[in-house]
DOVEX-344749 format. One record per residue (C-alpha): residue in three letters; y, z, x. Coordinates in steps of 0.25 Angstrom, whole numbers, padded with zeros to 4 digits, always signed. Each point is the difference from the previous one (the first is absolute). Last residue first. Layout:
BEGIN
ALAYZX/...
# end
This chain:
BEGIN
UNK+0006+0056-0031/UNK-0004+0014+0005/UNK-0003+0006-0014/UNK-0009-0012-0005/UNK-0010-0001+0012/UNK-0010+0010-0005/UNK+0001-0006-0014/UNK-0003-0014+0006/UNK-0011+0005+0008/UNK-0007+0006-0012/UNK+0003-0012-0009/UNK-0008-0010+0009/UNK+0001-0006+0014/UNK+0005-0015-0001/UNK+0005+0000-0015/UNK+0005+0015+0000/UNK+0007-0002+0013/UNK+0007-0013-0006/UNK+0004+0008-0012/UNK+0004+0012+0009/UNK+0011-0008+0007/UNK+0006-0007-0012/UNK+0000+0013-0007/UNK+0008+0007+0011/UNK+0011-0011+0000/UNK+0000+0001-0016/UNK+0002+0015+0001/UNK+0012-0001+0010/UNK+0006-0011-0009/UNK-0001+0009-0012/UNK+0006+0012+0008/UNK+0013-0007+0004/UNK+0002-0014+0003/UNK+0003-0012-0008/UNK+0001-0015+0000/UNK-0003-0008-0013/UNK+0008+0009-0008/UNK-0001+0009-0013/UNK-0015+0001+0002/UNK-0012-0007-0004/UNK-0012-0001+0010/UNK-0011-0010-0003/UNK+0003-0008+0013/UNK+0009+0007+0010/UNK+0013-0008+0001/UNK+0006+0009+0011/UNK-0004+0014+0004/UNK+0008+0009+0010/UNK-0006+0012+0006/UNK+0003+0015+0005/UNK-0008+0009+0009/UNK+0002-0008+0012/UNK+0006-0013-0004/UNK-0011-0006-0008/UNK+0000-0015-0005/UNK-0007-0005-0012/UNK+0002-0015-0004/UNK-0005-0007-0012/UNK-0013-0006-0005/UNK+0002-0013+0006/UNK-0012-0009-0004/UNK-0006-0009+0011/UNK-0007-0012-0005/UNK-0015-0002+0003/UNK-0007-0013-0002/UNK-0015+0001-0004/UNK-0011-0007+0008/UNK-0009-0010-0007/UNK-0015+0004+0001/UNK-0010-0003+0011/UNK-0007+0013-0001/UNK+0005+0004+0014/UNK+0014-0005-0003/UNK+0000+0008-0012/UNK-0003+0013+0007/UNK+0010-0003+0010/UNK+0010-0003-0011/UNK-0003+0014-0007/UNK+0003+0007+0013/UNK+0013-0007+0002/UNK+0004+0003-0015/UNK-0002+0015+0002/UNK+0007+0000+0014/UNK+0012-0008-0005/UNK+0005+0011-0009/UNK-0001+0011+0010/UNK+0006-0009+0011/UNK+0012-0003-0009/UNK+0002+0014-0003/UNK+0000+0004+0015/UNK+0010-0010+0004/UNK+0000-0013+0008/UNK+0007-0009-0011/UNK-0007-0011-0006/UNK+0004-0014+0007/UNK+0013-0007-0004/UNK+0000-0014-0005/UNK-0004+0005-0014/UNK-0007-0008-0011/UNK-0013+0007+0002/UNK+0001+0010+0012/UNK-0005-0004+0014/UNK-0005+0012+0008/UNK+0005+0002+0014/UNK-0011+0008+0006/UNK-0003+0012+0010/UNK+0010+0009-0008/UNK-0010+0000-0012/UNK-0010-0011-0003/UNK-0008-0011+0008/UNK-0013-0008-0004/UNK-0009-0007+0009/UNK-0012-0009-0004/UNK+0008-0011-0006/UNK+0008-0002+0014/UNK+0014-0004-0003/UNK+0001+0014-0007/UNK-0005+0005-0013/UNK+0008+0012-0006/UNK+0000-0007-0014/UNK+0015-0001+0001/UNK-0002-0008+0012/UNK-0001+0006+0014/UNK+0009-0002+0013/UNK-0004+0010+0011/UNK+0011+0008+0006/UNK+0001-0005+0014/UNK+0014+0005+0001/UNK+0006-0012+0007/UNK-0009-0012-0003/UNK-0002+0005-0015/UNK-0015-0002-0002/UNK-0010-0011-0004/UNK-0014+0003+0005/UNK-0006+0000+0014/UNK+0000+0015+0001/UNK+0004+0005+0014/UNK+0014+0003-0005/UNK-0005+0010-0010/UNK-0006+0008+0011/UNK+0014+0004+0005/UNK+0004+0006-0013/UNK+0011-0007-0008/UNK+0015+0004+0000/UNK+0008+0011-0007/UNK+0014+0005-0001/UNK+0011+0010+0004/UNK-0007+0014+0000/UNK+0004+0004+0014/UNK+0001+0015+0002/UNK+0008+0005+0012/UNK+0000+0015+0005/UNK+0009+0006+0010/UNK+0012-0010-0002/UNK+0013-0005+0005/UNK+0007-0009-0010/UNK+0008-0012+0005/UNK+0010-0009-0007/UNK+0007-0012+0006/UNK-0007-0013-0001/UNK-0010+0003-0011/UNK-0007+0013+0001/UNK-0006+0005+0014/UNK-0010+0011-0002/UNK+0001+0010+0012/UNK-0008+0009+0009/UNK-0013-0007+0005/UNK+0006-0014-0003/UNK+0002-0008-0013/UNK+0006-0013-0003/UNK+0007-0008-0011/UNK-0001+0009-0012/UNK+0006-0008-0011/UNK+0014+0003-0006/UNK+0004+0000-0015/UNK-0005+0014-0003/UNK+0001+0014+0007/UNK-0004+0012-0010/UNK+0001+0014+0005/UNK-0010+0008-0007/UNK+0006+0013-0005/UNK-0011+0002-0011/UNK+0011-0002-0011/UNK+0003-0013+0008/UNK-0014-0005-0002/UNK+0000+0003-0015/UNK+0013-0008-0001/UNK-0005-0011+0008/UNK-0012-0001-0009/UNK+0008+0000-0013/UNK+0009-0011+0006/UNK-0011-0009+0004/UNK-0007+0002-0013/UNK+0013-0004-0008/UNK+0001-0012+0010/UNK-0014-0005-0004/UNK-0007-0005+0013/UNK+0002-0009+0012/UNK+0002+0012+0009/UNK-0005+0014-0003/UNK+0012+0005+0007/UNK+0011-0009+0000/UNK+0008-0010+0009/UNK-0012-0005+0009/UNK-0003+0005+0013/UNK-0004+0014-0004/UNK+0000+0012+0008/UNK-0003+0014-0006/UNK+0005+0012+0008/UNK-0005+0014-0001/UNK+0007+0012+0008/UNK-0010+0011+0003/UNK+0002+0015+0003/UNK-0012+0005-0008/UNK+0001+0010-0012/UNK-0015-0002-0001/UNK+0000-0004-0015/UNK+0014-0007+0002/UNK-0005-0008+0012/UNK-0013-0004-0006/UNK+0006-0004-0013/UNK+0010-0009+0008/UNK-0012-0006+0007/UNK-0006-0002-0013/UNK+0012-0008-0005/UNK+0001-0008+0012/UNK-0014-0004-0001/UNK+0002-0004-0015/UNK+0012-0009+0003/UNK-0007-0006+0012/UNK-0013-0003-0007/UNK+0007-0007-0012/UNK+0010-0008+0008/UNK+0011+0006+0008/UNK-0005-0004+0014/UNK+0002+0008+0012/UNK-0001+0015-0001/UNK+0007+0007+0010/UNK-0002+0015+0004/UNK+0011+0007+0008/UNK-0004+0015+0004/UNK+0012+0009-0002/UNK+0009+0004+0012/UNK+0009+0011-0005/UNK-0010+0005-0010/UNK-0011-0001+0010/UNK-0011-0010+0004/UNK-0013+0002+0008/UNK-0008+0005-0012/UNK+0006-0011-0009/UNK-0005-0011+0010/UNK-0014+0006+0000/UNK-0001+0001-0015/UNK+0006-0014-0001/UNK-0010-0006+0010/UNK-0012+0008-0006/UNK+0003-0004-0015/UNK+0002-0015+0005/UNK-0014+0001+0007/UNK-0006+0005-0013/UNK+0005-0012-0008/UNK-0004-0010+0011/UNK-0014+0006+0000/UNK-0001-0001-0015/UNK+0003-0015+0001/UNK+0011-0011+0000/UNK+0012+0009+0003/UNK+0007-0004+0013/UNK+0005+0007+0012/UNK+0011-0007+0009/UNK+0002-0001+0015/UNK-0009-0011+0005/UNK+0000-0009-0013/UNK+0015+0001-0001/UNK+0003-0003+0015/UNK+0007-0013-0002/UNK-0001-0005-0015/UNK-0010-0011+0000/UNK-0002+0001-0015/UNK-0007+0014+0001/UNK-0010-0003-0012/UNK-0009+0012-0003/UNK-0015-0004-0003/UNK-0007-0006-0012/UNK-0011+0003-0009/UNK-0015-0001+0002/UNK-0003-0007-0013/UNK-0007-0012+0005/UNK-0012-0003-0010/UNK-0011-0008+0006/UNK-0012-0007-0007/UNK-0013-0004+0007/UNK+0003+0010+0011/UNK-0005+0004+0014/UNK+0004+0013+0006/UNK+0001+0000+0015/UNK+0000+0011+0011/UNK+0010-0002+0012/UNK+0005+0014+0000/UNK+0013-0005-0006/UNK-0006-0007-0011/UNK-0005-0015-0002/UNK+0000-0006-0014/UNK-0010-0011-0003/UNK+0000-0012-0009/UNK-0004-0009+0012/UNK+0010-0010-0003/UNK+0011+0010-0005/UNK-0001+0009+0012/UNK+0009+0012-0003/UNK+0004+0008+0012/UNK+0003+0014+0005/UNK-0003+0009-0013/UNK+0001+0014+0003/UNK-0013+0008-0003/UNK-0007+0010-0009/UNK-0010-0008-0008/UNK-0004+0004-0014/UNK-0012-0005-0007/UNK+0001+0000-0016/UNK-0013+0004-0006/UNK+0004+0015-0001/UNK+0013-0004-0008/UNK+0013+0002+0008/UNK+0010+0011-0002/UNK-0006+0013+0006/UNK-0004-0007+0013/UNK+0013-0007+0000/UNK+0006+0014+0002/UNK+0013+0002-0008/UNK+0014+0003+0005/UNK+0011+0003-0009/UNK-0002+0015-0003/UNK-0005+0005+0013/UNK+0012-0008+0007/UNK+0009+0009-0008/UNK-0002+0011+0011/UNK+0009-0008+0009/UNK+0012+0005-0008/UNK+0014-0007+0002/UNK-0005-0012+0007/UNK-0013+0001-0008/UNK+0008-0004-0013/UNK+0003-0014+0006/UNK-0015-0003-0002/UNK+0002-0001-0015/UNK+0001-0016+0000/UNK-0012+0000+0010/UNK-0010+0007-0009/UNK-0010+0000+0011/UNK-0014-0005-0001/UNK-0009+0006+0011/UNK-0009-0003+0012/UNK+0010-0008+0007/UNK-0001-0014+0007/UNK-0006-0005-0013/UNK-0012-0009-0003/UNK-0007+0001-0014/UNK-0013-0008-0002/UNK-0006-0004-0013/UNK-0013-0007-0002/UNK+0000-0009-0012/UNK-0006+0002-0015/UNK-0001+0015+0002/UNK+0010+0003-0010/UNK+0009-0012+0002/UNK+0011+0003-0009/UNK+0001+0015+0001/UNK-0002+0001+0015/UNK+0010-0012+0001/UNK+0010+0008-0008/UNK-0001+0012+0008/UNK+0000-0008+0013/UNK+0012-0007-0004/UNK+0008+0012-0003/UNK-0003+0006+0014/UNK+0003-0013+0007/UNK+0014-0003-0007/UNK+0004+0015-0001/UNK-0003+0002+0015/UNK-0014+0000+0006/UNK+0000-0013+0007/UNK-0010-0012+0001/UNK-0010-0003-0011/UNK-0013-0007+0003/UNK-0009-0007-0010/UNK-0014-0004+0005/UNK-0007-0009-0010/UNK-0014+0003-0004/UNK-0011-0011+0003/
# end
């Protein structure tokens, strides 16, 4: 009897794993791909749509064009995972049975119990979010004036917050829009807990784009008009974007496997196998053990790219009764855009006069990272088409 392998999610982890499974299994098992959207999104470039919504055509790829004809696609949102019955239930009450399950449906935004934040903020987790941010900023700018500019606040100065603030600034400049931009970070520096040289370069680029930076005090609450920072500071806003963290999907909490009690991100070994030998977990949905390291692999795009290949191989190995391979994340460096500029840090294979640098080389490396993934998932023509907008 042929095994049923089911993959949940169409992000980096899910899409990459499907490609690997198709290559590894080659008809040896029945493969089903389940996602709540019918496309793959190059999420780490979705902030480009804040400035220019037409970029969506360059960074979204229909699942029908990506999968093999023999791979079944089910369009639906996962509601529950029944470990005992080996069954996934979707929002329309339909079910998908499995012999092996790969959970790669990502995460959702964490609001950390901050009063009003979930109700009043926009987030950036999918294509619709990016387009909504563009709509909100466009409308706010339309209703503003030079004497009373629109106030746009970005909460969280990690990768997503910095890149979003940069795109909002490019939108403002391209449209000569009356917009003030504020970037709020509770810790002491932008891009917290990272190299001080990188932090300094990013701060400089943000300031050059007239982004007001507020660090050292956390957002304590939000209402319809105001963001309350620390004990004394207040910022009125027209648009609030929150990029401050991640937590597990609701469906992950229903799976009877070991997981973090608060975030419900699923605990998986360095082989991606969970406490149930039939369930594997990767990407943001998982906390993936690392050999010799007390910290799990980071929830980044490059980690998901790397993990997907090994996860696909390991499911094929599990089906065949072969030993599973351990995966160890390899940090290939950091690339961050601030509008049309970028910062590169410790990029593997690149020799320059410094470990951290900006300028044209950093910008081209940022482009190259995006198109390399697009080439892998959708082919050379799609990658070449996307290159100018990355």
